[in-house]
C-alpha positions in Angstrom: 67.0 -26.0 -65.2 65.9 -26.5 -68.8 65.7 -30.1 -70.0 64.9 -31.4 -73.5 62.5 -34.3 -73.8 60.7 -36.8 -75.8 58.2 -38.8 -73.6 56.5 -41.0 -76.2 58.9 -43.5 -77.9 57.9 -47.0 -78.9 60.3 -50.0 -78.8 60.2 -53.2 -80.8 57.7 -54.5 -78.2 55.0 -52.4 -79.9 53.9 -54.3 -83.0 53.9 -51.1 -84.9 57.4 -50.3 -83.8 60.4 -51.0 -86.1 62.6 -53.9 -85.0 65.5 -51.4 -85.0 63.9 -49.8 -82.0 66.1 -51.7 -79.6 67.2 -50.5 -76.1 70.6 -49.4 -77.2 69.5 -47.8 -80.4 66.8 -45.8 -78.6 69.1 -44.5 -75.9 72.0 -43.8 -78.3 69.9 -42.0 -80.8 68.3 -39.9 -78.1 71.7 -39.0 -76.8 72.9 -38.1 -80.3 69.9 -35.8 -80.7 70.7 -34.0 -77.5 67.8 -35.1 -75.4 68.0 -35.1 -71.6 64.9 -37.1 -70.6 62.9 -39.7 -72.6 60.2 -42.2 -71.9 59.7 -45.6 -73.5 56.0 -45.9 -73.9 54.9 -49.2 -75.6 51.3 -50.1 -76.1 49.8 -51.5 -72.9 53.2 -52.8 -71.7 56.4 -51.8 -69.9 58.2 -55.0 -70.9 61.3 -53.4 -72.4 61.6 -50.5 -69.9 64.1 -52.2 -67.6 66.4 -53.0 -70.5 66.3 -49.4 -71.8 67.0 -48.0 -68.3 69.9 -50.4 -67.9 71.5 -49.2 -71.1 71.0 -45.6 -70.0 72.8 -46.0 -66.6 76.1 -44.8 -68.0 74.7 -42.3 -70.4 73.8 -38.6 -69.9 70.1 -39.2 -70.2 67.2 -40.1 -68.0 64.7 -42.8 -68.9 61.2 -42.6 -67.4 59.1 -45.8 -67.2 55.9 -45.4 -69.3 53.2 -47.0 -71.4 50.5 -45.9 -73.8 47.3 -47.5 -72.5 44.3 -47.9 -74.8 41.0 -47.4 -72.9 37.7 -49.1 -73.3 36.6 -46.1 -75.4 39.7 -46.6 -77.7 41.4 -43.5 -76.4 45.2 -43.6 -76.0 46.5 -42.3 -72.7 50.2 -41.8 -72.0 51.1 -42.9 -68.4 54.4 -42.1 -66.8 55.6 -43.7 -63.6 58.2 -42.7 -60.9 60.1 -46.0 -61.1 60.1 -49.3 -62.9 58.5 -51.2 -60.0 55.5 -48.8 -60.0 55.2 -49.2 -63.8 55.3 -53.0 -63.5 52.7 -52.9 -60.8 50.4 -50.9 -63.0 51.0 -53.3 -65.9 50.1 -56.2 -63.7 46.7 -54.6 -63.0 46.3 -53.8 -66.6 46.9 -57.4 -67.8 43.9 -58.5 -65.8 41.8 -56.2 -68.1 43.2 -57.4 -71.4 40.8 -58.7 -74.0 41.6 -62.1 -75.5 43.1 -61.1 -78.8 46.2 -63.1 -80.1 48.8 -61.2 -82.1 49.2 -62.2 -85.8 52.8 -61.1 -86.6 52.3 -61.3 -90.3 49.6 -58.7 -90.0 50.5 -56.5 -87.0 54.2 -57.1 -86.6 56.4 -58.9 -84.0 56.2 -57.9 -80.3 59.7 -58.5 -79.1 61.1 -58.5 -75.6 64.7 -57.5 -75.5 67.5 -57.3 -72.9 70.1 -54.6 -72.5 72.3 -56.2 -75.1 69.5 -55.9 -77.7 69.1 -59.7 -77.7 65.5 -60.9 -78.2 64.4 -62.8 -75.1 60.9 -63.7 -76.2 57.7 -62.5 -77.9 54.4 -61.3 -76.5 51.5 -63.4 -77.8 48.7 -61.1 -76.8 48.0 -58.3 -79.2 49.1 -55.1 -77.5 47.5 -52.6 -79.9 44.0 -53.2 -78.7 41.6 -51.7 -76.2 41.6 -52.8 -72.6 38.5 -53.1 -70.4 39.6 -50.0 -68.5 37.7 -46.7 -69.0 39.5 -43.5 -69.3 38.5 -42.8 -65.7 40.0 -46.2 -64.7 43.3 -45.4 -66.4 43.6 -42.1 -64.7 43.0 -43.8 -61.3 45.5 -46.6 -62.2 48.2 -44.1 -62.9 47.5 -42.1 -59.7 47.4 -45.3 -57.6 50.9 -46.2 -58.8 52.4 -42.7 -58.2 52.2 -41.8 -61.9 50.6 -39.3 -64.2 48.0 -39.9 -67.0 48.2 -37.7 -70.0 45.6 -37.9 -72.9 47.8 -38.7 -75.9 47.9 -37.0 -79.3 44.7 -35.1 -78.7 45.0 -33.4 -82.2 44.5 -36.7 -84.0 41.3 -37.9 -85.7 41.5 -41.3 -84.2 42.5 -42.9 -80.8 42.4 -39.5 -79.1 40.1 -38.2 -76.3 38.8 -35.3 -78.4 38.0 -37.4 -81.5 36.4 -40.3 -79.6 34.7 -38.5 -76.7 34.3 -35.0 -78.1 35.5 -33.4 -74.9 38.2 -33.7 -72.3 36.6 -35.3 -69.3 36.8 -33.2 -66.1 38.5 -35.9 -64.1 41.7 -34.2 -63.1 43.9 -34.2 -66.2 46.6 -31.5 -65.8 48.5 -32.1 -69.0 47.7 -33.2 -72.6 49.9 -34.3 -75.5 49.9 -33.1 -79.1 51.6 -34.7 -82.0 55.0 -33.6 -83.3 53.7 -31.8 -86.3 50.8 -30.1 -84.5 50.6 -26.5 -83.1 50.4 -26.6 -79.3 48.9 -23.1 -79.3 45.8 -24.5 -81.1 44.9 -26.3 -77.9 45.4 -23.6 -75.3 41.6 -23.5 -75.0 41.8 -26.7 -73.0 43.6 -24.7 -70.2 46.1 -27.5 -69.5 49.8 -28.0 -69.8 50.6 -29.1 -73.3 53.6 -31.3 -74.2 54.7 -32.3 -77.7 56.2 -35.7 -78.3 57.3 -37.7 -81.3 55.3 -40.9 -80.8 58.4 -42.4 -82.5 58.1 -45.9 -84.1 61.3 -45.5 -86.1 64.7 -44.2 -84.9 64.7 -41.2 -87.2 61.4 -40.0 -85.7 62.8 -39.4 -82.2 62.5 -35.7 -81.4 65.4 -33.3 -81.9 66.5 -31.0 -79.1 63.4 -28.8 -79.6 60.9 -29.3 -76.7 61.8 -28.5 -73.1 60.5 -27.8 -69.7 62.0 -26.3 -66.5 62.6 -28.9 -63.7 64.6 -28.6 -60.5 66.1 -32.0 -61.3 66.2 -34.3 -64.3 64.4 -37.3 -62.8 61.0 -39.1 -63.0 59.8 -37.7 -59.7 60.4 -34.1 -60.6 58.8 -34.6 -64.0 55.7 -36.3 -62.7 55.2 -33.5 -60.1 55.5 -30.9 -62.8 53.0 -32.7 -65.1 50.5 -33.1 -62.3 50.5 -29.4 -61.1 
């Protein structure tokens, strides 16, 4: 079956994410836009994933746990997980590799944890938009170890991408790469990988329309991860 997706959406936990990116707003906007499967992928954290998944329980949409990890090389890697427990296990490993940088909300923005009623339950003090001490190889292994898939993010961009920072796509088993919303996926066919196109939405209006799709036997995280790892 064909399912329409957007697998790179930031919530208000990402300091660069708008405060209107609440669990209910993300889910309801995605439903209004006709999407079947989405992933909430905040920077170096899955702290708002449970709330978003709770909101989606009675909605016609699947939420995949995810996060956008920044590697030691300052490369962004989108990591998707089969369930929230696996995602939180990966996050726990990641937190041990955080650098000691404290967020300054007046410069970078608030990093808000929210519940399924869109109530703020706390703030993250550690700056999430910063490099971890994990190499790109380590991030790939982290995702694999927790049953997930690692996807080099926005490879078309001139910063924070594997091609801009490393010059090449490392031969370490990546099966899928991501390009930005306004890029041409065909331009990256030379990489000989599956290519997905996501919004990297930081504002509600940036969430993808019903435009990108793939064929899956079922609309769930397990089927998606298997497809992206083939």
